[in-house]
N, C-alpha and C positions, 0 to 999 in steps of 0.2 A: 676517529672512533667508528667502529663498525656497528651494525644494527643490533647485534646481541649486547654489546656494551651499553648502547643507548637505552635499550629496554631495561637492562639491569640497573642503570643509574637513575632511571625515571622514577620519581616518587609519587606522581599523580597523573592520572589519565582523565581527561574530561570528554564526556560524550554528550552531544547536544541532540537528544532524541525528540525533543518537542518543538524545535524551531525557535527557542528563546534567543540563542546567540546568532543564528543564521536562519533566514527564512527558507525552509526546504519544502514547504507544502506543495509548491508547484510540481515537484517530482512525482507526487502521488495523484495529481489531477486526472490523468488519462488512464490510469491502471484499470479501473472497472471496464471502460470501453475497450481497451486493448484485449483484456481477458475474454470478454464476450465476443469480440470480433474474431478471435481465434476459433470460436465455436460457430461463427456465421450469424451471430446475434447482435442486436443493437438495442440500446435504451431509447425510449422516447425522450423528447426534450424535458417533459415533466419529471420523468424518472432520473435523468441526468442532473437536473436542478436539485432534486431531493437528495441524491447520493452525495452531491458536492458539499452538503451541510453535515455529513456524518463522518465520524472517525473510522478507522480501519475495521475494527470488529463490527461496529454497527453497520457499516457499508456492506460487509460480507453477509451479515444477517438479512439486510434489506434485499440484496440480490437473491438470496435463498427464498425470501418471501414472495418474490415475483414468479417463481416456478417457470422460468424461461426454457429450461431444458434439464434433463437429468445431470449433465455435466456441470451446468451453472449452479444447480442445487447442491453440488458437492464442493464448490470452490471453498478453499480454506486459506489460512494464513500463509502456508507454504507456496500457494499459487501466486500470491501477491508479492512475496519477497524473493522469488526465485531469480 
């Protein structure tokens, strides 16, 4: 069976976007630091600890609230999921 047939015959697709079936949170752990490092910026230990408790949208808003640089102030969802 080729891929097109498989897709046509599939009746259900399951997406685990919140880590219920598989723990995927570790994939997101270093994203804020990587984004900021691209701009030559770093979070303090306190800021890193704070952002670790936040979800994606709240984490982006938190970075904006720090006013680290004009670029960091404009980080958006598309920067995180690229």
